[in-house]
C-alpha positions as CSV (number, residue, x, y, z in Angstrom):
1,M,-85.1,39.6,32.2
2,T,-83.6,41.5,29.1
3,G,-84.8,40.7,25.8
4,G,-81.2,41.0,24.1
5,K,-79.6,38.0,22.6
6,S,-76.6,36.5,24.1
7,G,-73.7,34.8,22.3
8,M,-71.0,35.8,19.7
9,T,-71.6,37.6,16.5
10,L,-70.2,36.3,13.3
11,V,-67.7,39.1,13.4
12,E,-66.5,38.4,16.9
13,A,-66.3,34.6,15.8
14,S,-64.3,35.5,12.7
15,I,-61.9,37.6,15.1
16,V,-61.3,34.7,17.4
17,V,-60.8,32.3,14.6
18,A,-58.2,34.7,12.9
19,F,-56.5,35.2,16.3
20,L,-56.1,31.5,16.8
21,L,-54.8,30.9,13.1
22,L,-52.3,33.7,13.8
23,L,-51.0,31.9,16.8
24,I,-50.9,28.7,15.1
25,A,-49.1,30.2,12.2
26,I,-46.5,31.5,14.6
27,S,-45.8,28.5,16.7
28,V,-45.8,25.6,14.1
29,P,-42.5,26.9,12.3
30,A,-40.8,27.4,15.7
31,F,-41.9,24.0,16.8
32,I,-40.6,22.5,13.7
33,Q,-37.3,24.3,14.0
34,N,-37.0,23.2,17.5
35,Q,-37.5,19.6,16.5
36,Q,-34.7,19.9,14.0
37,K,-32.2,21.4,16.6
38,K,-33.1,18.5,18.9
39,R,-32.4,15.9,16.2
40,A,-29.0,17.7,15.3
41,A,-28.0,17.8,19.0
42,E,-28.8,14.1,19.5
43,C,-26.7,13.4,16.2
44,A,-23.9,15.4,17.6
45,M,-23.9,13.2,20.8
46,N,-23.9,10.2,18.6
47,L,-20.9,11.5,16.8
48,D,-19.2,12.2,20.2
49,A,-19.7,8.5,21.2
50,I,-18.3,7.2,17.9
51,E,-15.2,9.4,18.1
52,A,-14.7,8.4,21.8
53,A,-15.2,4.6,20.7
54,G,-12.8,5.1,17.8
55,K,-10.1,6.7,20.0
56,K,-10.4,3.6,22.5
57,Y,-10.0,1.2,19.6
58,A,-7.0,3.1,18.2
59,A,-5.4,3.2,21.6
60,E,-5.9,-0.5,22.2
61,K,-5.3,-1.8,18.8
62,G,-2.7,0.8,17.4
63,G,-4.8,2.2,14.4
64,V,-8.0,3.4,13.4
65,P,-11.0,1.0,13.0
66,P,-11.6,-0.1,9.4
67,K,-15.2,0.4,9.7
68,L,-17.8,1.3,11.9
69,S,-19.1,-2.1,12.8
70,S,-15.6,-2.9,14.2
71,L,-16.6,-0.8,17.3
72,V,-19.4,-3.1,18.2
73,P,-19.8,-4.6,20.6
74,A,-16.4,-3.9,22.5
75,Y,-16.6,-0.2,22.3
76,L,-20.3,0.7,21.5
77,E,-23.3,-1.3,22.4
78,A,-24.8,-0.6,18.9
79,I,-24.1,1.3,15.8
80,P,-25.9,4.7,16.5
81,E,-28.7,5.7,14.3
82,C,-29.0,9.3,13.2
83,P,-32.5,10.7,14.3
84,S,-32.9,12.3,11.1
85,G,-32.2,9.3,8.9
86,G,-28.6,9.9,8.0
87,T,-25.7,7.6,8.0
88,Y,-22.6,7.8,9.9
89,A,-19.1,7.5,8.6
90,L,-15.6,7.3,10.6
91,G,-13.3,9.9,10.4
92,G,-10.0,9.4,8.4
93,A,-6.7,8.3,9.5
94,E,-5.6,12.1,9.5
95,G,-7.6,12.5,12.7
96,E,-10.7,13.6,10.9
97,P,-13.8,13.3,13.4
98,P,-16.7,11.0,12.3
99,A,-19.4,12.6,10.1
100,C,-23.1,12.4,9.5
101,S,-24.4,12.4,6.1
102,I,-27.2,15.1,6.9
103,P,-25.8,18.7,6.4
104,G,-25.6,20.5,9.7
105,H,-25.3,17.6,11.8
106,H,-21.8,17.9,13.4
107,Y,-20.3,18.8,16.7
């Protein structure tokens, strides 16, 4: 048997901890950005559904819906909710698409 000690020295442990902290520092912002992109994509899908429902309403009734709730339940099962907490507004009579109150949420 050898008389040497086994295990990590304080320097080796510090290097391992520093490396793990570096990995966390790199991955957390990327994860947060990915989550924001995911929510924006879900919001865009909701806006597409609102626009399609509005077009069906206009084709059947001959005009744009007066409010978002006019599309429920005949054209939408429920009013969609923005995954980031924004609110949706119908597009204008000039053919404007519906919009979300969160900047960057559009399609």
